[in-house]
C-alpha positions in Angstrom: 131.7 124.8 -50.8 128.3 126.4 -50.3 125.8 127.6 -52.8 123.4 130.5 -52.9 120.8 132.0 -55.2 121.4 134.6 -57.9 118.5 136.5 -56.3 119.8 136.5 -52.8 118.5 133.4 -51.0 121.1 131.9 -48.8 120.8 128.9 -46.5 124.2 127.3 -46.9 123.2 124.5 -49.3 126.0 122.2 -50.3 126.5 120.9 -53.9 124.1 118.0 -53.6 121.4 120.0 -51.9 121.6 122.6 -54.7 121.5 119.9 -57.4 118.5 118.3 -55.8 116.5 121.5 -55.5 117.4 122.6 -59.0 115.8 126.1 -58.6 116.3 128.2 -55.5 113.2 128.9 -53.3 113.2 132.6 -54.4 113.2 131.6 -58.1 116.9 132.3 -58.7 119.6 129.9 -59.9 122.2 128.3 -57.6 125.8 129.5 -57.9 128.8 128.6 -55.8 129.6 131.3 -53.2 133.0 131.5 -54.7 134.8 130.0 -57.7 138.0 128.0 -57.2 141.2 128.9 -59.0 143.2 126.3 -60.9 146.7 126.1 -62.3 145.5 124.3 -65.4 149.0 124.1 -66.8 149.7 121.5 -64.2 147.1 119.3 -65.7 148.7 118.9 -69.2 148.5 115.3 -70.4 145.7 114.3 -68.1 142.9 112.1 -69.5 139.4 113.6 -69.7 138.1 111.6 -66.8 141.0 112.5 -64.5 140.6 116.1 -65.5 136.9 115.9 -64.7 137.7 114.6 -61.2 140.1 117.4 -60.5 137.7 120.1 -61.6 134.6 118.8 -59.9 136.3 118.0 -56.5 136.2 121.5 -55.0 132.6 122.0 -56.2 131.4 118.6 -54.8 133.3 118.7 -51.5 135.4 115.5 -51.8 137.5 113.8 -54.4 135.8 110.5 -53.6 132.4 111.8 -54.5 133.7 113.3 -57.8 135.5 110.1 -58.7 132.4 108.0 -58.0 130.3 110.2 -60.2 132.8 110.4 -63.1 133.7 106.8 -63.2 130.1 105.5 -63.0 128.6 108.3 -65.1 131.0 108.1 -68.0 131.3 104.3 -68.1 130.3 103.0 -71.6 128.6 106.3 -72.4 130.9 107.6 -75.2 132.5 106.0 -78.2 135.7 107.9 -77.9 138.3 107.1 -75.2 138.6 110.7 -74.2 134.9 111.5 -75.0 135.6 114.2 -77.6 137.6 114.7 -80.8 139.1 118.0 -82.1 138.9 118.5 -85.9 141.2 121.1 -87.5 140.3 123.1 -90.6 142.0 126.1 -92.1 139.8 128.5 -90.2 139.2 126.9 -86.8 139.3 123.9 -84.5 136.0 122.1 -84.1 135.4 120.5 -80.7 133.2 117.5 -81.5 130.8 117.0 -78.6 128.6 114.4 -80.2 130.2 111.0 -79.6 127.9 110.0 -76.7 124.7 108.0 -76.6 122.5 110.7 -78.0 124.9 112.3 -80.5 124.8 115.8 -78.8 126.7 117.8 -76.3 124.1 117.4 -73.6 125.5 113.9 -73.0 128.4 115.3 -71.1 126.4 116.8 -68.2 123.5 114.4 -68.3 125.8 111.4 -67.9 126.8 112.8 -64.6 123.6 114.4 -63.2 122.0 111.1 -62.4 125.1 110.2 -60.3 124.8 113.5 -58.5 121.2 112.8 -57.8 122.0 109.3 -56.6 124.4 110.7 -54.1 122.0 113.3 -53.0 118.9 111.8 -51.5 117.2 108.9 -49.8 113.7 108.4 -51.1 112.2 109.0 -54.6 113.1 111.9 -56.9 110.8 113.2 -59.7 112.7 115.1 -62.4 110.9 117.7 -64.4 112.6 119.2 -67.5 111.8 121.1 -70.6 113.7 120.5 -73.9 114.0 122.1 -77.2 115.2 118.8 -78.6 118.5 117.4 -77.2 118.2 117.8 -73.5 115.2 115.5 -73.2 116.7 112.4 -74.8 120.0 112.9 -73.0 118.3 113.4 -69.7 116.1 110.3 -70.1 119.1 108.2 -71.3 121.1 109.3 -68.3 118.2 108.6 -65.8 116.7 105.5 -67.4 116.3 102.7 -64.8 118.1 104.7 -62.1 116.6 103.4 -58.9 114.4 105.8 -57.0 114.1 108.3 -59.9 111.4 109.2 -62.4 111.8 111.8 -65.1 109.2 113.8 -67.1 110.4 115.6 -70.2 108.2 118.3 -71.8 109.0 119.1 -75.4 107.2 121.3 -78.0 104.9 119.1 -80.1 105.9 119.3 -83.7 108.7 121.7 -82.6 111.6 119.1 -82.7 113.1 117.2 -85.6 111.9 113.8 -86.6 115.1 112.2 -85.1 114.8 114.2 -81.9 111.2 113.1 -81.6 112.1 109.4 -82.2 114.9 109.6 -79.7 112.4 110.6 -77.0 109.4 108.5 -78.2 111.5 105.3 -78.3 113.2 106.0 -75.0 113.6 102.8 -72.9 113.0 102.7 -69.1 109.8 102.5 -67.1 110.7 105.6 -65.2 110.9 107.9 -68.3 107.9 110.0 -69.4 108.3 112.1 -72.6 105.3 114.5 -73.1 104.6 116.8 -76.1 103.0 120.2 -75.2 101.1 122.4 -77.6 103.5 125.3 -77.7 107.1 126.2 -78.2 110.2 125.6 -76.0 109.7 128.8 -74.1 106.2 127.7 -73.2 107.5 124.4 -71.9 110.4 126.0 -70.0 108.0 128.6 -68.5 105.6 125.8 -67.5 108.3 123.9 -65.7 109.5 127.0 -63.8 105.9 127.6 -62.7 105.7 124.1 -61.4 108.8 124.5 -59.4 107.4 127.6 -57.8 104.0 125.8 -57.0 104.3 125.3 -53.2 101.1 123.2 -53.1 102.5 120.8 -55.6 105.8 120.5 -53.9 104.1 120.0 -50.5 101.9 117.3 -51.9 104.9 115.5 -53.4 106.9 116.0 -50.2 104.1 114.3 -48.2 104.5 111.3 -50.5 108.3 111.4 -49.8 109.0 112.5 -53.4 111.6 115.2 -54.1 111.1 117.5 -57.1 114.1 118.3 -59.1 115.2 119.4 -62.6 117.6 118.3 -65.3 117.4 121.5 -67.3 120.5 123.8 -67.6 119.1 125.8 -64.7 120.5 123.0 -62.5 124.0 123.7 -61.3 124.7 120.0 -61.8 124.2 120.5 -65.5 126.4 123.6 -65.8 129.6 122.6 -64.0 130.4 119.4 -66.0 130.4 121.5 -69.2 133.4 123.5 -67.9 135.5 120.3 -68.3 135.5 120.0 -72.1 136.8 123.6 -72.5 139.7 122.9 -70.3 140.4 119.5 -71.9 140.2 121.0 -75.4 142.6 123.9 -74.6 145.1 121.5 -72.9 144.9 119.1 -75.8 145.8 121.8 -78.3 148.8 122.6 -76.1 149.7 119.0 -75.8 149.5 118.7 -79.7 151.7 121.8 -80.2 148.8 123.8 -81.7 149.0 126.3 -78.9 151.5 127.5 -76.4 150.1 127.6 -72.9 148.9 131.2 -72.2 147.9 131.8 -75.8 144.3 133.2 -76.0 141.8 130.8 -77.7 138.6 132.4 -78.9 135.4 130.4 -78.3 132.5 130.3 -80.8 129.4 128.7 -79.3 126.0 128.1 -80.9 123.8 129.3 -78.1 120.3 128.7 -77.0 119.8 128.6 -73.2 123.3 130.2 -72.6 124.5 127.4 -70.3 127.2 126.0 -72.7 128.9 129.4 -73.4 128.6 130.3 -69.7 130.6 127.2 -68.8 133.4 128.5 -71.0 133.2 131.9 -69.2 133.5 130.1 -65.8 136.5 128.2 -67.1 138.2 131.5 -67.9 137.3 132.9 -64.5 138.9 129.9 -62.9 142.2 130.4 -64.7 142.0 129.0 -68.3 143.6 131.5 -70.7 140.7 131.9 -73.1 140.3 134.8 -75.5 137.1 136.3 -76.8 133.6 134.8 -76.6 131.5 134.8 -79.8 127.9 134.1 -78.9 126.3 132.6 -82.0 122.5 132.9 -82.5 120.2 131.8 -85.3 117.3 134.0 -86.5 116.0 134.1 -83.0 118.7 136.7 -82.4 117.8 138.0 -78.9 121.3 137.3 -77.6 123.1 138.9 -80.5 121.0 142.1 -79.9 121.7 141.9 -76.2 125.5 141.9 -76.7 125.2 144.7 -79.3 122.8 147.0 -77.5 122.7 146.1 -73.8 119.0 145.4 -74.0 117.5 141.9 -73.7 114.2 142.2 -75.5 111.9 139.3 -76.2 109.3 141.4 -78.1 110.1 139.8 -81.5 108.8 137.1 -83.8 109.7 133.5 -82.9 111.2 131.5 -85.7 111.3 127.7 -86.1 114.6 126.9 -87.8 116.8 124.0 -88.8 118.8 124.6 -85.6 115.9 124.0 -83.1 118.1 123.9 -79.9 118.7 127.6 -80.5 115.0 128.5 -81.1 114.8 130.2 -77.7 113.9 133.7 -76.7 114.4 133.4 -72.9 117.9 132.1 -72.2 117.7 131.1 -68.6 121.5 131.0 -67.8 121.8 134.7 -68.7 120.7 135.2 -65.1 123.8 133.5 -63.8 125.9 135.6 -66.2 124.4 138.8 -64.8 125.2 137.6 -61.4 128.9 137.1 -62.2 129.0 140.4 -64.0 127.5 142.3 -61.1 127.8 140.1 -58.0 124.7 142.0 -56.9 121.8 139.7 -56.2 119.3 142.5 -55.7 120.1 144.0 -59.1 119.9 140.5 -60.8 116.5 140.1 -59.1 115.3 143.4 -60.5 116.5 142.7 -64.0 114.8 139.3 -64.0 111.5 140.9 -62.7 111.7 143.4 -65.6 112.1 140.4 -68.0 109.1 138.7 -66.5 106.8 141.7 -66.2 107.9 143.8 -69.2 109.5 141.2 -71.5 112.8 143.0 -71.5 115.6 144.4 -69.3 118.3 147.0 -69.9 121.8 146.7 -68.4 123.8 149.8 -67.3 127.0 151.1 -68.8 129.0 149.5 -65.9 127.9 146.1 -67.0 128.4 146.8 -70.7 132.0 147.8 -69.8 132.6 144.3 -68.6 131.6 142.8 -72.0 134.7 143.9 -73.9 135.6 140.3 -74.8 132.0 139.3 -75.7 130.6 139.5 -79.3 127.1 138.7 -80.5 126.5 137.5 -84.0 123.6 135.8 -85.8 123.2 133.6 -88.9 120.2 133.2 -91.1 119.0 129.9 -92.5 120.4 130.8 -95.9 123.8 131.7 -94.4 123.9 128.5 -92.3 123.1 126.3 -95.3 125.7 128.1 -97.4 128.2 127.4 -94.7 127.4 123.7 -94.6 128.1 123.6 -98.4 131.2 125.6 -98.3 132.9 123.7 -95.4 132.1 120.3 -97.0 133.4 121.5 -100.4 136.6 123.2 -99.1 137.4 121.2 -95.9 135.7 117.9 -96.6 134.0 118.3 -93.2 130.3 118.0 -92.5 128.5 120.4 -90.1 125.1 120.2 -88.4 122.9 123.3 -88.7 123.8 124.6 -85.2 127.5 124.3 -85.8 127.0 125.9 -89.2 125.4 128.9 -87.5 128.5 129.2 -85.3 130.7 129.1 -88.4 128.7 131.9 -90.0 129.2 133.9 -86.9 132.9 133.2 -86.8 133.3 134.4 -90.4 131.5 137.6 -89.5 133.7 138.1 -86.4 136.8 137.5 -88.6 135.5 140.1 -91.1 135.0 142.7 -88.4 138.1 142.0 -86.3 140.6 139.9 -88.2 142.1 136.5 -87.3 144.1 137.7 -84.2 143.8 134.4 -82.3 142.9 130.8 -83.0 139.3 129.8 -82.5 137.5 126.8 -81.1 134.0 126.2 -82.5 131.8 124.0 -80.4 130.3 121.3 -82.7 127.3 120.5 -80.5 125.5 117.8 -82.5 126.1 115.2 -85.2 125.0 116.4 -88.6 123.0 113.1 -88.8 120.6 114.4 -86.2 119.3 116.8 -88.8 119.9 114.9 -92.1 117.0 116.4 -94.1 118.2 119.9 -93.3 121.8 119.1 -94.1 120.7 117.5 -97.4 118.7 120.6 -98.3 121.7 122.7 -97.5 123.8 120.6 -99.9 121.3 121.3 -102.7 119.0 118.3 -102.6 115.6 119.5 -103.6 113.8 116.1 -103.1 112.0 115.6 -99.8 113.2 112.6 -97.8 112.2 111.0 -94.5 115.0 111.3 -92.0 115.8 107.6 -92.4 116.2 107.9 -96.1 118.0 111.2 -95.7 120.6 109.5 -93.5 121.4 107.0 -96.2 121.6 109.7 -98.8 123.8 111.9 -96.7 126.2 109.0 -95.9 126.6 108.3 -99.6 127.0 112.0 -100.4 129.4 113.0 -97.7 131.3 109.7 -97.3 131.1 110.0 -93.5 129.3 107.4 -91.4 126.2 108.0 -89.3 126.4 107.1 -85.6 124.8 103.8 -84.9 122.8 105.3 -82.0 120.8 107.3 -84.6 120.6 104.6 -87.4 119.0 102.2 -85.0 116.1 104.5 -84.0 113.6 103.1 -86.6 114.0 99.6 -85.2 112.6 100.6 -81.8 109.1 100.6 -80.4 107.4 104.0 -80.0 106.2 105.2 -76.5 103.7 107.7 -77.8 101.3 110.0 -75.8 98.9 112.6 -77.2 100.2 116.2 -76.8 98.8 118.2 -73.9 98.1 121.9 -73.3 100.6 123.9 -71.2 97.9 124.4 -68.5 97.6 120.6 -68.2 101.3 120.1 -67.3 100.6 120.2 -63.5 97.8 117.6 -63.8 100.2 115.3 -65.6 102.9 115.7 -63.0 100.4 115.1 -60.2 99.3 111.9 -61.9 102.9 110.6 -62.1 103.5 111.7 -58.5 100.4 109.6 -57.3 101.8 106.5 -59.0 105.2 106.7 -57.4 
């Protein structure tokens, strides 16, 4: 299978070349030239790992490469045999994606991406990535001590939770470099994209035999592994008698950079009988407004919320979504240029007509906190703030459209990644450190905290002073000189 850019660049790259480059030379995102079709019903009863091999094989070229990546990448990475759990409440199924090393859904792709990189290149690789909280730790955990690879993670200084900061600042591995920047996630993401477009930097690194690549969700190697858990969840519900194969299953996804929900959309395009897509936003509701109006408009206040992975105004994977809606690379390029130059773009009626099964909703901080309280009281189930936003949006969707189909809510992080916020939602007025908040929350909710989070305070900090956005290039050059 070959890959091309959403903006038109084509040079016949294979999977590993596309993964290694991360961003296409014209600034677009890599997509496969065509999507395979699957008869997913034939895969009922398969384990998560076997299903992953089946789905990744056509994208990677051979079953041997897919098997090598899956077996090595997922080895000892998750606490559950089949990586996920599905929790049922009266209103929905919750797909728990937080049983990996960093207690967040990013583990699924970032356990595999280092294996894709390892298969891709001879020589050294320098990974650049921006994070709003979870990607950074998951990427560094996946890449730590991988021979021939160094990784730099840029995160918004004072823009992540205490636990997210500790996860990055205590990261082990001499090849991992977490760096705080004085700005928000959009600033960090924009800075990383600028670096990838800097031909002088790339040429300098190339002369040192260093390949520049990315671990952000702009990388096709991040996106495709996320397809797997949608397929596994649907088939598991069929295996359990909760669904009959062919029944629509609505998806509710707390959304920031749009990669997670896009993976569900790709699963549907490849043959999984999913229903409607409920794109859940927090107060940074640019995606809700996009689906409701057809205008993607970043001219709005930026809010720091208790769901920081959703504190994003420029959702990079919307570009891939536009490509699949239009299959017109020139049009996608023009829309993205409008976003860059004007801060907004407007889709036409022909595109809006293709969004009949898409719904955008948003939840405020107050609504998310109320949802955390209600679900714990009524269902004895503890939500993190991101999943709580998704539940708020599901409730609004049900109010508008009724409960026509069963719904799968993606539970993207352990509630113990945000213990102070969850305690506040439960009515605790006293201010706690995250460490004390974990103990308090365990006692209150009667649910255990993952050990990967409880042990953070026992580790040594690897701290650096924060830098300005304009100093990101100099930092990368310094690391590049040392490789």
